[in-house]
Structures are given as structure tokens and as C-alpha cells.
N, C-alpha and C positions, 0 to 999 in steps of 0.2 A: 148565817142563821137561816137563810132561805132554803138551803139544802136540808136542814133539820126539819123544817116544816113540810117539805116535799116527802121526806121519809115517813113522816106521820100520816100524810095524806095517802101515800101509796105503801102502806104497811101491809103488804101482801104475803110476805114470807118472814114471819117473826123469828124463825129459827136462825136465819142468816142475818136479818136486819138488826136484830138485837145487838149483835157484836159490832156491826158497822156503825150504828148510831153511837155506841160507846166510843169507838175510835174517832169518829168525826168531832165529838165534843172536846177533843184535845185542843183544837184551835181556839174556841172561845175561852176555855179555861186557862190555857197558857197566856193568851193575849190579855184577858181581864186581870189575872193575877199580876202580870208584869206591869200593866198600866197602874194598878193600885200601888205597886211597889214604887213606881216613879212618882205617883201622887204624894206619897209620904217619904220622898227621898230625903228631905231635910231632917228626918228623924232617924238617928243612927240605929241600924239593925232592925227596924220595923219590917224590912223586906223578908226577914227570916220567916215570919208568920205566914206571909203569902207564898213563900217558897214551899212551905210544908204542904199546902193544898195542892200546888202544882206537882210536887214530887210524888205525892200519894197517887194522884191520877195518872202520872207517868207510868208507875208500876202497874196500875190497873189496865192501861192500854196494851202493854206488852202481853199480858195474859190473854186479853180479848183478841189480839191479832192471831195468836196461836190457836185459840179456840175457834176462830172463824175459819182457819185453814182446816181444822178437824171437821167442822160442819160441812165445808165444801166437799170433802172427801167421804162423807157419810159416816163419820165416827171412827173411833180407834180400832174397832174390829175390822172394818173394811181396809183401813190403812195397813194393818198388820198382815192381812191376807195378801196384799200386794208387795210388801217390802220384806217380809220375813225371809231370812236366809240370804238376802241380797248383800253382797260384800260392801263394806263402807269404803268408798274411794279415798285414797290417800291424797290429800291436798294441803299445801302450805297456806293457801289463801283462806280456806275454811278451817284451818287448824285441826285437820283430821289425820295428819301424818302419823300421830301416835296411835291411831286406831287401825293401822294397816293390819290386815289379816282377820279383823273382826267383821261381823255381819249384823244387820239390823234384826232386832227381836223385840219382845215386849218390854224388856229392860231398857232398851234405847228410847222407846216412846215414853216410858215412865220417867226417865231422866229428863226428857224435854219438858214434860209437864212440871216436874219438880223444880227444874231450873228456873222456870218463869214464876211459879207459885212462890218460891222462897223470896223472890224480889218483891212480890206483892205484900209480904209481911215484914221483911227486913226494912224496906224503905220507910213505911210509916213509923216504925219503931225508932229508926234513926232520926227522923224528923222531930219526933217527940223529945228524944234525948237532946237534940240540938237546942230546942226551945228551953229546956230545963237548964242545960249547961250555960246558955247565954244569959239566963236570968241571974246566974251566980258568977258571971264574969269569967267563965272558963272556956268560952268558945267565941272566936272571932273569925268570920268567914274570910278565907284568903290569907290568914295569918298563920304561917307554918310554926311560929313560936307559941301559938295558943295551945294550951294543954289538951283541949278537946278536938282541935281541927284535924290533926294528923290521924289519930285512930279512927275518927268518923270517916275521913276520906278514904282510908285504906279499906275499911269494912264495906263502904259504899262501892268502891271500885271493884272489889272482889265479887260482891253480889251482882252488880250490873254486868260484869264480865261473864259470870256463869249464865245469866239470863240471855245475854247476847249469843254465847256459844251454843246454848240449847236451841235457840231459834235458828242459828246457822246450820246446826246438825240436822234439825228437822227439815229445813228447806232443802238442804243438800240431798236428802234422801227421797223427797217427794216432789221435787220441782217439775219432773215430767208429768206426774199425776195432776199437779196444779196448773199446768200450762193452759188448759181451757179457761181458767179464771184470771189470766194475766197477772200472775203473782209478782213479777219483777217490779212493776210500777207500785203496787201496794206495799211491797217490802221496802222499797227505796223511800217512799213517802213516810211511812211510820218510823223507820229507822233514822231518817234524816232529821225529823222533828225531835226525836228523843235523844239520840246519841250525838248528833252534831251540836245540839245545844249543850250537852254535857261536856264535850271536848272544848267547846267555845268557852265555857266557864273555867276549865282547867287552864287554857291559854291566858285568860284574863288574870287568873290567880298568879301565874308565873310572871306576867308583866307587872303585877303589883309587887311581887316579891323582889324583883330586880330594880324596883324604883321607877319604872316607866309610868305607872299609875300612882299618883301621890295624893295625899290628903289635901282637902280644900282648907285654906287658911282664911281667917277673918282679918279685918283691917289691923288689929293689934298683934297679929302674928300667931294667935292661938289657933288650935285645930278646930275648924268649924264642922267638917265632915270627914270621918275616917276613910282611909284609903280603901278598906274593904267595902264600905258602902258605895264609894265612887265606882269601884269595879263592878259591883252588883248593879249599879245604875246603868253602866254600859251594857251589861248583859240583858237587862230588862228592856232597854231601848232597842237593842238588836232583835230581841225576840218579838217585840211588837211589830217590827217591820217584816221579819221573816214569816210570821203567821199569815200575813197577807198572801204571800206566795205559796205557803203550805196549803191554804184554803183552796187555791186554784188547782194545785196538784191533786189534792184529795178529791176534788169534784170529778176529775177525770179518772182517778184511780178507782173510785167507788161510784160509778154512774147509776143514777136512779132510773134510767130508761128501761133497764132490765125488769124492774119490778112494776113499772107502769104497764109494760107489755103483758106481764104475767097477770096483772089484775084484769086487763081487758080480755085476755085469753080464757079466763075462768068464769066469764060472764059478769065480771064486775064492771063498775062504771069506769069508762076510759078517762074521765076527769078526776078519778080518785074519790075518796070519801070526803065528806065535809069536815074541815078542820075547825074544831071548837076548842075552847080552853079545857073543856072536860076531856075531849079525846086526846089532846096533847098531854094533859096531866096523866091520864091512864096509861098512855103509851110510854111516857117517861118513867112512870113507876115500874112498869114491867121491864123496861130495858136497863134501868139503872139499879135494880135490886141486886145487891152483891151476894145473895144467898147461894147462887151457883158456884161462886168462888170458894165459899166455905165448904160446900159439899164436895167439890172437886179436891180441895186440900185434904179433907178428912179421908177421902178415898185413896189418894195417892201417897199420903204419908202414914197410912194406917199400919201399925206394926205387924198385923196379920195379912197384909197385902201379899197376894201371890199373883199368878197370871190371870188375866181377865180380858174379856173382849167387850167393847161397848159400841152399840149401834145407835144410830139416830132413830127416832120413834117411827119414821116412815120406812125404815129398812132401806134407805137410799143406797145405791151401789155406785161405785166409781165406774164410769163408762169407758169402755175400750181398754181392758187390761192389756199390758204388753204381752208379747208372745212368751209362752212358757209359764204364764201366771194362771191361777185358777179361773175357770170360765164362770159365766153367770149361772149355768146349771149346777156347777159344783158349789157355788156360793149358796144357791137356794137349797141345796141338800143339807146344809149345815143347820144346826139348831140355833135359830136366831131369836134373841130376846132383847129387850131394852138394855139389860145389863146382866151378864152371866159371870159369876165369880167362882173361881176354883180355890177352895180353901185348902 
């Protein structure tokens, strides 16, 4: 939590730090929801309600990580100038072997945005459906014989796979441009928190199915706690431990020193601004407002969407384009606006 306070004190670059603060909040939200699940462990299936909060924020973080990369590179227009026409490298690791012969274009960037945005909407909907199905006894976490578990799992796996593929595709095409921002550590941290916890849950579900994780029995032999709840308990316990290490990694992946220096370099106070409850509240209201997601979703999924370029408000440019790419002078000759749409 000290990192979040420092971010509020040295909130010198809201355009970037808004996304970073959202990403950093994954640690307290994951840890707190898992702790609450353990606190109510003796109550069967109570953990599902806490899972819903955690899962919704998980989808939120995936979108914010991609948006942070867009902000680093100056917006979609700048990215398009650098990668348009660049052939997509065939790789079995990044699952781009089927895209051999294709090149990056505006459609590729749109797919990357759509791939993450769809997960932001599908995951909350699935969480709500899980809560409803469980209330009617149609869903039991980890129980493959439960009527609702298999279809929910299939839809969720498909959605998160698309989101992961979209992120990999974007990273594969822009990793050289992102190199000054040390993207590898950021990418590993975010993905390890989200996707390793996901596969950890799958492994526990399989262990439950084969009978390795069993229900807890009372003294008279009746079932005291269902096997699914026991499996979820292991998952929540592991997440509470893992978030300690995730917090350390995220501190190094998103150092605050860059923004402390920026504040002093622009004539600001080197000790940062005074952090009061009012300043923290105003900063959090600004950073956690999901309005930008709704705007982005309407833009990317609009039926009249055509080609467009989007630049950050300060017309920031990617520094040091590779040989053969448009120069700074060429970029400046283009008609730049905050958002230009070609209908």
C-alpha cells in the first residue's frame, strides 16, 4: 500500500500513472478477496461472491496493461506509423505461425484492443451468471458434472485465451519499440499474477476431480465442507502467499523513481505533494473511473468503425524509429489531431 501512497504523492504524469495505479491495485484486491474467502471458508460456496470481485478486476487489469503500452508509445497513430506494413514473424511460441505472410495494419491493432475489451465484458457477465446458477444449485466450482460448470469454464477459457493472444500479438509486434520501458518484467509480472493463478485453479480442479482433494467430513461421517470449497481454499491460501512476492516484483517493474525525478525536473517539490485523504480520494476517483473503457469499447466495436489514428494529447512521438521508418519530420507533416476518424 506504500507504493500506492507514493504514486499519489508523485502523481506527475497522470496519462501513464493512471494505468499503473490500476495495475498495482491487483495485489491488494487479489489478497483481500482471497483472505475474505478463507475467513468464510466454513460456509460452502461463499467464496464465489469474492471470486466475482477478483475476476472482474482481473479483466480490468488486462485492458489497462495494453492501454499503458499504447500510452508509452504515444497512441495508436504513432504505433501504426512504426509497424504498418511490417510482416508478422511466424512463431510457434507466440502462436503466429498461422499469420505467416500477413503484415501489421490498423486491423491488427483493432483486434488487439477488441481481444482485451471483450474479456472486460465477458468476465463480469460470467461471474454474475455463476452467482445466479449457484443460487439455484446449478453450479459447483470444480465439479465437472455440475450443469453450469463446464459451459462456464469453456466460455471463460476461450475469452481469456483470446485476450492473452491479443496481448502476445501486440507485444510481438512492438517489443523493440517498448524496449526503453523494460516491457519484459512488466509483462511477466502482470501475466504471472493473472494467468498463473488461472492455471493454478485448473490444476486444483483436476486434482479434485481425480479424488486427490476430497470433502471434509464431520465426526458422524457426513460431509462438512464440499471438495470444491476445499479446492478453492487451497487456491485462496496460495494466492495470499503469492501476492507478497507479486508486490515485490511489481515494485521493481513499475518504479516510482521515474516520476519523482520528473516532478523535481519540472520545478515541483522533490518531496512530492502533501498526501491527504482528499488528495488520495481525488486521485483514486480519477484513476479508477471506468469511463475510458466504455468509450474505448464503443469506439472499437462501433459498426461504422473504419480506419482511424489516435494520438495522445501531447502528440508524443516514439523516440528513435528504426531505419526505414518515417522520420520525425515526416510525422510532423501529418495532420495530427487527438482523434481522426475516416468514415
